[in-house]
C-alpha positions as semicolon CSV with decimal commas, in nm:
position;residue;x (nm);y (nm);z (nm)
1;M;0,000;0,000;0,000
2;K;0,285;0,235;0,088
3;A;0,459;0,153;-0,238
4;S;0,145;0,223;-0,437
5;R;0,097;0,561;-0,266
6;A;0,456;0,649;-0,341
7;Q;0,401;0,553;-0,703
8;V;0,085;0,765;-0,723
9;R;0,273;1,058;-0,571
10;S;0,556;1,007;-0,821
11;F;0,311;0,992;-1,111
12;K;0,149;1,317;-0,995
13;Q;0,485;1,490;-0,969
14;D;0,584;1,369;-1,315
15;A;0,253;1,489;-1,457
16;E;0,290;1,831;-1,293
17;S;0,647;1,856;-1,419
18;G;0,533;1,763;-1,770
19;E;0,254;2,024;-1,760
20;S;0,504;2,284;-1,639
21;R;0,738;2,210;-1,930
22;V;0,449;2,230;-2,178
23;A;0,334;2,560;-2,027
24;K;0,684;2,707;-2,048
25;L;0,721;2,593;-2,408
26;L;0,381;2,733;-2,498
27;G;0,457;3,063;-2,325
28;A;0,785;3,097;-2,511
29;T;0,608;3,016;-2,839
30;I;0,347;3,287;-2,778
31;F;0,610;3,548;-2,688
32;F;0,846;3,488;-2,980
33;A;0,554;3,457;-3,222
34;L;0,434;3,797;-3,101
35;V;0,780;3,942;-3,170
36;G;0,756;3,790;-3,518
37;V;0,416;3,952;-3,568
38;I;0,570;4,292;-3,487
39;F;0,819;4,250;-3,772
40;L;0,569;4,090;-4,010
41;T;0,311;4,364;-3,963
42;A;0,563;4,637;-4,046
43;I;0,671;4,491;-4,381
44;P;0,372;4,541;-4,621
45;Y;0,360;4,924;-4,599
46;G;0,286;4,897;-4,225
47;S;-0,021;4,680;-4,296
48;V;-0,253;4,936;-4,453
49;E;-0,431;4,707;-4,698
50;P;-0,730;4,494;-4,592
51;W;-0,552;4,163;-4,655
52;S;-0,250;4,255;-4,440
53;Q;-0,473;4,387;-4,163
54;A;-0,674;4,063;-4,174
55;I;-0,355;3,855;-4,147
56;F;-0,245;4,060;-3,845
57;E;-0,578;4,016;-3,670
58;C;-0,590;3,642;-3,742
59;L;-0,238;3,592;-3,608
60;V;-0,306;3,784;-3,288
61;F;-0,635;3,606;-3,221
62;A;-0,459;3,272;-3,284
63;L;-0,202;3,368;-3,020
64;G;-0,492;3,457;-2,793
65;L;-0,628;3,105;-2,841
66;L;-0,288;2,966;-2,744
67;W;-0,304;3,182;-2,433
68;V;-0,636;3,019;-2,346
69;I;-0,473;2,677;-2,372
70;H;-0,177;2,802;-2,169
71;G;-0,416;2,926;-1,901
72;L;-0,593;2,589;-1,889
73;I;-0,261;2,416;-1,829
74;E;-0,152;2,661;-1,560
75;S;-0,505;2,709;-1,423
76;S;-0,452;3,085;-1,436
77;W;-0,502;3,363;-1,691
78;R;-0,367;3,645;-1,476
79;A;-0,198;3,891;-1,712
80;G;-0,077;4,157;-1,472
81;N;-0,155;4,527;-1,449
82;L;-0,384;4,616;-1,739
83;Q;-0,510;4,957;-1,631
84;L;-0,362;5,126;-1,939
85;F;-0,560;4,890;-2,161
86;F;-0,899;4,948;-1,998
87;P;-0,954;5,277;-2,189
88;L;-0,881;5,091;-2,513
89;I;-1,138;4,828;-2,419
90;A;-1,386;5,108;-2,348
91;L;-1,324;5,249;-2,698
92;I;-1,393;4,903;-2,842
93;V;-1,728;4,897;-2,662
94;V;-1,812;5,246;-2,791
95;A;-1,728;5,148;-3,150
96;I;-1,946;4,837;-3,126
97;L;-2,238;5,041;-2,991
98;Q;-2,195;5,293;-3,273
99;S;-2,204;5,014;-3,531
100;L;-2,535;4,869;-3,410
101;S;-2,836;4,947;-3,629
102;W;-3,189;4,991;-3,493
103;S;-3,376;5,017;-3,825
104;Q;-3,343;5,025;-4,201
105;T;-3,492;5,267;-4,452
106;E;-3,508;5,254;-4,827
107;V;-3,388;5,559;-5,022
108;A;-3,413;5,548;-5,404
109;G;-3,426;5,171;-5,393
110;V;-3,121;5,142;-5,171
111;K;-3,144;5,011;-4,815
112;V;-2,988;5,251;-4,565
113;V;-2,896;5,133;-4,216
114;N;-2,980;5,369;-3,929
115;A;-2,700;5,369;-3,672
116;I;-2,498;5,613;-3,465
117;S;-2,199;5,571;-3,693
118;A;-2,192;5,723;-4,040
119;D;-2,023;5,399;-4,147
120;P;-2,143;5,111;-3,924
121;F;-1,924;4,857;-4,101
122;G;-1,623;5,086;-4,064
123;S;-1,691;5,117;-3,690
124;W;-1,713;4,738;-3,664
125;L;-1,377;4,703;-3,843
126;F;-1,231;4,966;-3,609
127;A;-1,349;4,769;-3,306
128;L;-1,205;4,446;-3,449
129;R;-0,866;4,601;-3,523
130;L;-0,846;4,775;-3,186
131;A;-0,940;4,448;-3,015
132;A;-0,649;4,273;-3,191
133;L;-0,410;4,553;-3,092
134;T;-0,529;4,544;-2,732
135;L;-0,494;4,166;-2,717
136;A;-0,140;4,193;-2,857
137;G;-0,053;4,440;-2,582
138;I;-0,201;4,218;-2,312
139;L;-0,007;3,919;-2,446
140;A;0,313;4,124;-2,428
141;V;0,237;4,213;-2,065
142;R;0,166;3,850;-1,978
143;F;0,461;3,683;-2,150
144;A;0,741;3,940;-2,109
145;R;0,770;3,910;-1,733
146;N;1,140;3,828;-1,703
147;S;1,428;4,060;-1,780
148;V;1,552;3,860;-2,081
149;R;1,219;3,879;-2,264
150;L;1,180;4,246;-2,178
151;K;1,519;4,316;-2,337
152;I;1,422;4,114;-2,642
153;L;1,099;4,312;-2,678
154;V;1,276;4,648;-2,643
155;H;1,554;4,557;-2,882
156;A;1,305;4,414;-3,134
157;I;1,148;4,760;-3,170
158;V;1,490;4,921;-3,205
159;V;1,609;4,665;-3,461
160;L;1,289;4,705;-3,662
161;A;1,337;5,082;-3,677
162;V;1,705;5,045;-3,772
163;I;1,626;4,799;-4,053
164;S;1,349;5,025;-4,184
165;S;1,585;5,324;-4,172
166;I;1,854;5,140;-4,367
167;F;1,595;5,030;-4,622
168;G;1,470;5,388;-4,650
169;I;1,819;5,526;-4,707
170;L;1,894;5,261;-4,970
171;R;1,562;5,327;-5,140
172;Q;1,631;5,700;-5,142
173;A;1,967;5,641;-5,310
174;M;1,882;5,357;-5,549
175;Q;1,517;5,383;-5,656
176;H;1,466;5,530;-6,002
177;D;1,132;5,381;-6,106
178;Q;0,799;5,256;-5,974
179;G;0,842;4,987;-5,710
180;F;1,140;4,904;-5,490
181;I;1,104;4,544;-5,362
182;L;0,746;4,638;-5,268
183;P;0,550;4,718;-5,587
184;A;0,342;5,009;-5,455
185;L;0,643;5,217;-5,354
186;R;0,645;5,495;-5,611
187;Y;0,952;5,693;-5,701
188;G;0,980;6,020;-5,509
189;G;0,701;5,936;-5,262
190;G;0,699;5,802;-4,908
191;F;1,001;5,663;-4,726
192;A;1,129;5,315;-4,638
193;Q;0,840;5,065;-4,666
194;F;0,576;5,334;-4,608
195;I;0,374;5,506;-4,877
196;N;0,349;5,818;-4,657
197;K;0,678;5,959;-4,526
198;N;0,512;6,069;-4,200
199;H;0,417;5,712;-4,118
200;F;0,786;5,620;-4,113
201;A;0,837;5,883;-3,844
202;F;0,577;5,711;-3,626
203;L;0,794;5,399;-3,640
204;V;1,108;5,592;-3,546
205;E;0,958;5,770;-3,244
206;P;0,899;5,460;-3,023
207;A;1,248;5,328;-3,101
208;M;1,409;5,667;-3,037
209;G;1,229;5,691;-2,704
210;L;1,350;5,348;-2,595
211;L;1,707;5,430;-2,703
212;L;1,701;5,753;-2,505
213;G;1,572;5,557;-2,207
214;I;1,837;5,285;-2,203
215;T;2,124;5,528;-2,269
216;I;2,046;5,851;-2,086
217;L;1,785;5,749;-1,828
218;R;1,948;5,427;-1,709
219;E;2,102;5,451;-1,363
220;H;2,398;5,215;-1,396
221;H;2,569;4,978;-1,640
222;R;2,521;5,167;-1,966
223;Q;2,655;4,881;-2,174
224;H;2,692;4,907;-2,551
225;I;2,631;5,282;-2,531
226;L;2,825;5,351;-2,851
227;I;2,607;5,104;-3,040
228;Y;2,293;5,268;-2,906
229;F;2,415;5,616;-2,997
230;S;2,504;5,493;-3,345
231;A;2,149;5,360;-3,380
232;M;2,007;5,697;-3,269
233;I;2,219;5,884;-3,522
234;L;2,110;5,642;-3,797
235;L;1,744;5,691;-3,706
236;W;1,788;6,067;-3,706
237;V;1,962;6,063;-4,045
238;A;1,679;5,856;-4,192
239;L;1,420;6,085;-4,036
240;V;1,583;6,394;-4,184
241;M;1,605;6,225;-4,525
242;S;1,235;6,140;-4,504
243;K;1,159;6,515;-4,468
244;S;0,881;6,448;-4,218
245;R;0,827;6,782;-4,049
246;G;0,607;6,633;-3,778
247;G;0,859;6,358;-3,714
248;L;1,146;6,605;-3,675
249;L;0,939;6,810;-3,431
250;A;0,834;6,503;-3,232
251;V;1,186;6,360;-3,198
252;T;1,323;6,701;-3,099
253;V;1,060;6,721;-2,825
254;Q;1,153;6,366;-2,720
255;I;1,518;6,462;-2,676
256;L;1,428;6,772;-2,473
257;F;1,179;6,575;-2,263
258;A;1,438;6,302;-2,195
259;A;1,695;6,564;-2,091
260;L;1,449;6,731;-1,852
261;L;1,347;6,393;-1,714
262;F;1,712;6,302;-1,661
263;I;1,779;6,623;-1,467
264;Y;1,468;6,571;-1,255
265;L;1,557;6,210;-1,172
266;N;1,916;6,293;-1,080
267;R;1,810;6,585;-0,866
268;R;1,568;6,355;-0,689
269;R;1,837;6,093;-0,633
270;S;2,086;6,353;-0,510
271;Q;1,841;6,460;-0,243
272;Q;1,808;6,100;-0,124
273;V;2,135;5,908;-0,148
274;L;2,386;6,061;-0,390
275;G;2,659;6,305;-0,303
276;W;2,711;6,629;-0,490
277;R;3,014;6,488;-0,671
278;R;2,821;6,195;-0,813
279;W;2,527;6,418;-0,900
280;G;2,763;6,655;-1,080
281;Y;2,905;6,361;-1,276
282;S;2,556;6,259;-1,384
283;V;2,462;6,611;-1,488
284;G;2,791;6,641;-1,676
285;F;2,716;6,318;-1,860
286;A;2,374;6,453;-1,954
287;A;2,526;6,782;-2,075
288;V;2,781;6,603;-2,293
289;T;2,513;6,373;-2,432
290;A;2,280;6,664;-2,507
291;T;2,564;6,854;-2,677
292;V;2,651;6,557;-2,897
293;L;2,287;6,508;-2,990
294;A;2,243;6,880;-3,062
295;I;2,546;6,882;-3,291
296;A;2,419;6,569;-3,467
297;I;2,074;6,723;-3,507
298;G;2,207;7,052;-3,645
299;A;2,455;6,887;-3,880
300;G;2,196;6,634;-3,996
301;V;1,936;6,897;-4,076
302;A;2,187;7,122;-4,252
303;W;2,357;6,847;-4,452
304;L;2,073;6,608;-4,529
305;G;1,766;6,829;-4,518
306;G;1,885;7,110;-4,740
307;D;1,653;7,322;-4,949
308;Q;1,385;7,053;-4,969
309;L;1,330;7,058;-4,594
310;T;1,312;7,439;-4,600
311;T;1,056;7,416;-4,878
312;G;0,860;7,166;-4,667
313;I;0,845;7,411;-4,377
314;Q;0,720;7,684;-4,609
315;T;0,456;7,443;-4,739
316;A;0,346;7,375;-4,381
317;Q;0,293;7,748;-4,329
318;I;0,078;7,763;-4,643
319;E;-0,129;7,465;-4,525
320;I;-0,211;7,633;-4,195
321;K;-0,269;7,984;-4,327
322;S;-0,608;8,080;-4,466
323;T;-0,496;8,126;-4,826
324;D;-0,696;7,947;-5,094
325;S;-0,497;7,652;-5,229
326;H;-0,472;7,278;-5,231
327;E;-0,842;7,251;-5,325
328;G;-0,948;7,233;-4,962
329;A;-0,686;6,976;-4,866
330;R;-0,505;7,214;-4,631
331;R;-0,494;7,108;-4,267
332;R;-0,672;7,427;-4,168
333;D;-0,972;7,335;-4,385
334;I;-0,976;6,978;-4,258
335;W;-0,955;7,088;-3,896
336;N;-1,240;7,339;-3,944
337;A;-1,455;7,071;-4,103
338;T;-1,372;6,827;-3,823
339;W;-1,462;7,086;-3,560
340;R;-1,800;7,151;-3,722
341;M;-1,853;6,776;-3,738
342;A;-1,773;6,745;-3,366
343;R;-2,022;7,018;-3,277
344;A;-2,291;6,839;-3,479
345;H;-2,232;6,513;-3,289
346;P;-2,128;6,629;-2,941
347;I;-2,213;6,330;-2,718
348;I;-2,101;6,006;-2,881
349;G;-1,965;6,133;-3,214
350;A;-2,021;6,034;-3,574
351;G;-1,863;5,693;-3,542
352;L;-1,513;5,557;-3,484
353;G;-1,392;5,448;-3,826
354;G;-1,666;5,653;-3,993
355;F;-1,489;5,987;-4,018
356;W;-1,444;5,963;-4,395
357;A;-1,815;5,908;-4,454
358;E;-1,938;6,204;-4,246
359;V;-1,676;6,475;-4,301
360;P;-1,777;6,559;-4,664
361;V;-2,098;6,714;-4,522
362;Y;-1,888;6,975;-4,339
363;H;-1,590;7,005;-4,573
364;D;-1,618;7,310;-4,799
365;A;-1,411;7,216;-5,101
366;S;-1,434;7,120;-5,467
367;G;-1,451;6,750;-5,382
368;A;-1,137;6,670;-5,579
369;Q;-0,963;6,578;-5,254
370;T;-1,189;6,456;-4,973
371;P;-1,001;6,390;-4,647
372;A;-1,021;6,042;-4,499
373;Q;-0,850;6,150;-4,173
374;A;-0,847;6,469;-3,969
375;H;-0,464;6,497;-3,954
376;N;-0,513;6,545;-3,580
377;D;-0,602;6,232;-3,387
378;Y;-0,731;6,424;-3,084
379;L;-0,970;6,631;-3,294
380;E;-1,075;6,322;-3,485
381;L;-1,145;6,141;-3,157
382;L;-1,370;6,429;-3,051
383;A;-1,558;6,418;-3,383
384;S;-1,579;6,037;-3,396
385;A;-1,656;5,956;-3,032
386;G;-1,776;6,288;-2,890
387;L;-1,744;6,377;-2,525
388;V;-1,750;6,008;-2,443
389;G;-1,426;5,963;-2,634
390;V;-1,271;6,269;-2,469
391;G;-1,361;6,127;-2,129
392;I;-1,193;5,798;-2,218
393;F;-0,882;5,987;-2,332
394;F;-0,858;6,176;-2,002
395;W;-0,907;5,847;-1,819
396;F;-0,608;5,711;-2,011
397;G;-0,402;6,018;-1,918
398;V;-0,477;5,982;-1,545
399;V;-0,387;5,612;-1,550
400;L;-0,066;5,690;-1,737
401;V;0,043;5,949;-1,480
402;K;-0,031;5,711;-1,192
403;R;0,166;5,436;-1,362
404;V;0,469;5,660;-1,415
405;R;0,465;5,762;-1,048
406;W;0,463;5,394;-0,948
407;V;0,754;5,323;-1,182
408;L;0,967;5,603;-1,038
409;G;0,920;5,472;-0,686
410;T;0,945;5,098;-0,751
411;L;1,149;4,986;-1,051
412;S;1,522;5,001;-1,111
413;G;1,788;4,895;-1,361
414;F;1,711;4,814;-1,722
415;Q;1,336;4,782;-1,667
416;R;1,312;5,131;-1,518
417;A;1,511;5,272;-1,811
418;A;1,295;5,084;-2,063
419;V;0,974;5,206;-1,900
420;L;1,094;5,566;-1,899
421;G;1,202;5,519;-2,260
422;A;0,853;5,393;-2,343
423;L;0,717;5,709;-2,180
424;V;0,945;5,922;-2,399
425;G;0,823;5,726;-2,702
426;I;0,460;5,788;-2,608
427;V;0,532;6,162;-2,573
428;G;0,681;6,168;-2,923
429;V;0,386;5,986;-3,076
430;G;0,149;6,213;-2,887
431;I;0,315;6,527;-3,023
432;H;0,320;6,398;-3,380
433;S;-0,047;6,295;-3,357
434;L;-0,135;6,664;-3,332
435;I;-0,071;6,707;-3,705
436;D;-0,076;6,356;-3,856
437;F;-0,255;6,022;-3,838
438;G;0,025;5,764;-3,808
439;L;-0,163;5,559;-3,547
440;H;-0,415;5,469;-3,818
441;I;-0,139;5,248;-3,963
442;T;-0,163;4,902;-3,805
443;G;0,213;4,850;-3,773
444;N;0,264;5,182;-3,596
445;A;-0,037;5,129;-3,371
446;L;0,108;4,790;-3,272
447;L;0,438;4,953;-3,168
448;F;0,245;5,208;-2,960
449;T;0,056;4,924;-2,794
450;I;0,386;4,750;-2,712
451;L;0,505;5,072;-2,546
452;L;0,196;5,053;-2,325
453;S;0,286;4,690;-2,248
454;I;0,637;4,787;-2,140
455;L;0,486;5,051;-1,913
456;S;0,233;4,803;-1,771
457;A;0,472;4,518;-1,691
458;D;0,516;4,422;-1,327
459;K;0,862;4,406;-1,177
460;T;1,053;4,155;-1,389
461;T;1,242;3,857;-1,251
462;N;1,602;3,767;-1,329
463;G;1,724;3,426;-1,438
464;P;1,952;3,215;-1,217
465;H;2,250;3,286;-1,443
466;R;2,226;3,659;-1,381
467;K;2,190;3,605;-1,009
468;R;2,500;3,385;-1,009
469;I;2,704;3,647;-1,195
470;K;2,585;3,913;-0,954
471;S;2,691;3,704;-0,655
472;Q;3,031;3,639;-0,812
473;R;3,083;4,010;-0,862
474;S;2,982;4,072;-0,504
475;D;3,245;3,827;-0,381
476;N;3,516;4,051;-0,526
477;V;3,382;4,368;-0,365
478;P;3,474;4,472;-0,010
479;S;3,204;4,435;0,251
480;D;3,192;4,805;0,338
481;V;3,119;4,893;-0,025
482;L;2,844;4,631;-0,037
483;M;2,688;4,780;0,277
484;I;2,683;5,126;0,112
485;R;2,524;4,980;-0,204
486;D;2,260;4,796;0,001
487;S;2,171;5,112;0,191
488;E;2,140;5,310;-0,134
489;T;1,917;5,040;-0,283
490;A;1,696;5,033;0,024
491;R;1,653;5,411;0,017
492;R;1,566;5,405;-0,353
């Protein structure tokens, strides 16, 4: 009887061990497949065509199904802190409600659906795409819990931006006809794999934010800093060559924001544990870094931008001024039409995904160029979702501020730098969204969602190998130094 109980216990342990191995393998499969989706989504023009968007959504929902299986094996589906994703879920609910029809009428023999949205099917597609993006972000939160996977996720975004930048530079130098690997890339238009040059900038901004975080905002162990700075210079060169005015403005604001954040953090640390000498060293490092970046920015704009960038700035002034040109395609005209549209639908808007169908009513132009986007995502949110959408946006802002405060008081090391870098990336995207619509591109929206995932991740765990290395390093350090380090860590 005792032997049989021991055998049963052994069988149970073997079964639990087998389930654990399957769960780990499945979790790794989901994570690395998600990283693959990030690269795959960026390739076909950022996934702007219906077929590429459908592939993205199918892949993400398939990974969600794998997560369900993973949860059944582990008997838990706990993902972590998802407060930043709740506003996105609320927008999904709003879009679904806007797409619902309560009656149908027949006009000139054509059946017309009565719904809140001017384009009910477009609102449904918006909800579906946003659901896939939200699920991708939640999967990243759930399966990037250790430091190794977090580094892989951060570096995947950086590598993607670097590869796109190299492709854009090569295309700028070598393309002389229609099509360059991708058939829809026309000569003289767009940049890298994007048909619109401004959409490339939305890919650069998250990567630039993360690079600023892990170089300038990291407390200790700034390894491979020359490689990171080289990547930043490459991204900046590509951005200048793309001639994206909004992108140049956004990245400049990112650099200034990172510098101010660095000064604030070091002043805060100096008040707690650091001496004036060490604080002065940190500020000196920030000053040197800012000087190098300023020189690179000035030289890059002067050398690579040239007359074409100056012409672009003059064109921007024409677009905003009230002179008659561009057949009503100026941003000023679009913004005025969007504002009138928002006033006509103040509560719940004209429909998320239905902007293009409603704005012609308010757009005073010849009709040769009808805008499909507002070129201002905040104004478009007001027109498409009304005050309900604005309330959801402010909810997101409050949650974001609370999350950043938690990060500053809790995290440390690479994760803290990555989270602050994600914040810098979000600031850049937020600035650029004032004058463009890059988040309408699925690939760029996915990168923004991953930034939210990096911000939402709980404190990561380290592998045994890293712990062993840390202990070996500690063995070679005098005990009094270790005591000082421990006291500094405790105070932080």
